[in-house]
C-alpha positions in Angstrom: 0.0 0.0 0.0 1.2 3.5 -0.9 1.0 6.5 1.4 0.1 9.5 -0.8 0.4 13.0 0.6 -2.0 15.6 -0.6 -1.4 19.2 -1.7 -4.6 21.1 -2.2 -4.1 24.4 -4.0 -6.1 27.6 -3.4 -4.9 30.9 -4.9 -1.4 29.5 -5.0 -1.3 28.4 -1.4 -1.4 24.9 0.3 -4.7 24.7 2.1 -7.1 22.1 3.5 -10.8 22.4 3.6 -13.1 21.0 6.3 -15.6 18.6 4.7 -15.0 20.3 1.3 -16.3 23.6 2.5 -14.3 26.6 1.1 -15.5 28.7 4.0 -13.7 26.3 6.4 -10.2 26.5 4.9 -6.8 26.6 6.6 -3.7 27.8 4.9 -0.7 25.6 5.8 2.0 26.9 3.5 2.7 29.6 0.8 5.2 27.5 -1.1 3.6 24.4 -2.7 6.8 23.7 -4.8 8.8 23.6 -1.6 6.4 21.3 0.1 6.5 18.9 -2.9 10.3 18.9 -2.7 10.2 18.2 1.0 7.8 15.2 0.4 10.2 13.9 -2.2 13.1 14.0 0.3 11.0 11.9 2.7 10.6 9.1 0.2 7.2 9.9 -1.3 6.6 8.1 -4.6 3.3 9.7 -5.6 1.8 13.1 -4.8 -2.0 13.9 -4.9 -2.4 17.4 -6.2 -5.8 19.1 -6.3 -6.6 22.5 -7.8 -9.4 23.6 -5.5 -9.7 27.0 -7.2 -10.4 25.3 -10.6 -12.7 22.8 -9.0 -14.9 25.5 -7.6 -15.0 27.4 -10.9 -12.4 30.1 -10.0 -9.0 30.9 -11.5 -6.8 27.9 -11.8 -3.3 27.1 -10.3 -1.9 25.8 -13.5 1.3 27.8 -13.2 2.1 26.4 -9.8 1.2 22.9 -10.9 3.5 23.2 -13.9 6.4 24.2 -11.6 5.8 21.2 -9.4 5.7 18.9 -12.4 8.9 20.5 -13.8 11.0 21.0 -10.7 10.2 18.0 -8.5 11.2 14.5 -9.6 8.1 12.7 -8.3 5.0 11.1 -9.8 2.0 13.4 -9.5 -1.7 12.8 -10.0 -3.6 16.0 -10.7 -7.2 16.8 -10.2 -9.6 19.8 -9.8 -11.7 21.3 -12.5 -10.7 19.1 -15.3 -13.8 19.4 -17.4 -12.4 19.4 -21.0 -10.1 17.1 -23.0 -7.7 19.9 -23.8 -6.9 20.6 -20.2 -6.4 16.9 -19.5 -4.0 16.6 -22.4 -2.1 19.7 -21.3 -1.5 18.3 -17.8 -0.3 15.0 -19.2 2.0 16.8 -21.5 3.4 18.8 -18.6 4.3 15.6 -16.9 1.3 14.5 -14.8 1.2 10.8 -14.1 -2.6 10.8 -14.2 -5.4 13.3 -14.4 -8.3 13.0 -11.9 -11.8 13.6 -13.1 -14.9 13.9 -11.0 -18.0 15.6 -12.2 -17.3 15.0 -15.9 -16.8 11.2 -15.4 -20.6 11.0 -15.1 -20.8 11.8 -18.8 -20.2 8.7 -20.9 -19.2 10.6 -24.0 -16.6 12.7 -22.2 -15.1 9.6 -20.5 -14.8 7.7 -23.8 -13.2 10.7 -25.5 -10.8 11.2 -22.6 -9.7 7.5 -22.6 -9.1 7.9 -26.4 -7.2 11.1 -25.9 -4.8 10.2 -23.1 -5.1 6.5 -22.5 -6.9 4.6 -19.7 -3.8 4.3 -17.5 -3.5 8.1 -17.3 -7.0 8.6 -15.8 -8.3 8.3 -12.3 -12.0 8.8 -11.5 -12.7 10.6 -8.2 -15.6 9.1 -6.4 -16.4 11.8 -3.8 -19.1 10.5 -1.4 -21.5 11.9 1.2 -24.2 9.8 2.8 -23.1 7.0 0.4 -24.0 9.1 -2.6 -21.6 10.7 -5.2 -21.1 14.5 -4.9 -20.0 16.7 -7.8 -19.1 20.3 -8.7 -16.4 20.7 -6.1 -18.4 18.5 -3.6 -21.2 21.2 -3.6 -23.9 19.0 -5.2 -25.1 15.5 -4.2 -26.3 13.2 -7.0 -28.6 10.2 -6.8 -25.7 7.8 -7.7 -24.7 5.3 -5.0 -21.0 5.0 -4.6 -20.8 1.3 -5.1 -22.9 1.4 -8.3 -20.9 4.3 -9.7 -17.6 2.6 -9.1 -18.9 -0.6 -10.8 -20.0 1.5 -13.8 -16.7 3.3 -14.4 -14.7 0.1 -14.0 -17.0 -1.5 -16.6 -16.1 1.4 -18.9 -12.4 0.5 -18.5 -11.2 2.8 -15.7 -8.2 1.3 -13.8 -7.8 3.9 -11.1 -10.5 5.0 -8.6 -10.1 7.5 -5.8 -12.7 7.2 -3.1 -13.2 10.2 -0.7 -15.5 10.3 2.3 -16.4 14.0 2.2 -18.1 13.9 5.7 -14.7 13.0 7.2 -12.3 14.9 4.9 -10.2 17.3 7.0 -11.8 16.2 10.2 -9.0 13.9 11.5 -11.7 11.4 12.6 -10.2 8.4 10.9 -11.5 6.6 7.8 -14.8 4.8 7.9 -13.7 1.4 6.7 -17.3 0.0 6.5 -18.1 1.2 3.0 -14.5 0.6 1.8 -14.7 -3.1 2.7 -17.5 -3.4 0.2 -15.1 -2.5 -2.6 -13.0 -5.6 -2.2 -14.8 -7.2 -5.1 -13.3 -4.6 -7.5 -10.4 -6.7 -8.7 -9.8 -4.8 -12.0 -9.1 -1.4 -10.5 -6.6 0.2 -8.2 -8.4 1.7 -5.3 -7.1 4.8 -3.5 -8.9 6.0 -0.4 -9.1 9.2 1.6 -11.1 11.2 4.1 -10.2 11.6 7.8 -6.8 9.8 8.1 -5.4 11.1 11.4 -2.6 8.9 12.7 -0.2 6.1 12.0 -2.7 3.8 13.7 -5.3 4.7 11.0 -2.8 3.7 8.3 -2.0 0.5 10.1 -5.7 -0.3 10.4 -6.4 0.4 6.7 -3.5 -1.9 5.7 -4.7 -4.7 8.0 -8.4 -4.5 7.4 -8.6 -3.6 3.8 -5.4 -5.2 2.2 -6.9 -4.7 -1.3 -6.5 -0.9 -1.0 -3.7 0.3 -3.3 -3.1 3.6 -1.6 -4.2 6.0 1.1 -4.2 9.8 0.8 -3.5 12.0 3.8 -3.1 15.8 4.1 -4.1 17.6 7.2 -2.6 15.0 9.5 0.8 15.6 7.9 0.6 19.4 8.0 -0.5 19.3 11.7 2.3 16.8 12.5 0.0 14.1 13.7 1.6 11.7 11.2 5.4 11.4 10.6 5.4 11.0 6.8 8.7 9.0 6.7 7.4 6.7 9.4 4.1 6.2 7.6 5.9 5.3 4.4 8.1 2.7 6.2 4.9 1.2 7.8 3.2 0.9 4.4 6.1 -0.9 2.9 6.3 -3.6 5.6 
C-alpha cells in the first residue's frame, strides 16, 4: 500500500478544507513547490495534487502545478476542475502521471473521449461521497448515484484507477470509515485509493490490515499538523 500526501491548492497556497467547505479553509504553506520537494526527500513516490480554485470554478493554479511537475522528480496525479479534454492533455504533456476527473466522469461521451485522448492508465476517477451518494461540482452538489454502483459503472467502462473520498470525514482527522470501503474488495480490476479523515499512524495500520486490497491512502491535514510522521508512515506501508 502506498501513502500518498495531498497538496490542495487555493490561490497558489497549500490549504485544507473541512468537509469540502471553502468557508472552512486553513492555509498551511505559501510554497507548494517547496512542500512537494520536502515530500520527495522523505521518500514519497506519488503526490496527490488538487486545484481547488479550478474545482470551484475560480481561477486555476496551472502555473504552480506546472512548476511542481517540472521541478520535482516525483509522480503526480492532478485533479480539480478538469472538465475538458484539452486541459487533461495539457496536464499529461506537462508531466502529470494521471489526471483525476470527478463531475465529468458522469458523462459517458466525455469519459470515452478522454480515454481515447490520453489512455486509460492516465485517468483516475474521483468518487467523492457523502451519505453513500456521489457528490459533484467541487463537492457542492449531491447526486442520486450510489458510490458502489458508480464505481462498478466506471470500472466496466475500462477505468483502472479509482479515488474514493468520504467527504463527511475529509479534513476532520476522525479516521477513515472502513465499513463502506470493505464493500469495494470485489473490484479486482481497478486500483483503489482512499481518503477522508486519516489522522494517525494507527489509522494507516488499520487500513493496511483490514482492507489489504486498497492500493493507496491519501493523507493531508494529519501531515501538516504533524500528527503523522510521513517518513514513518511510508516505512509502515512498505512492511
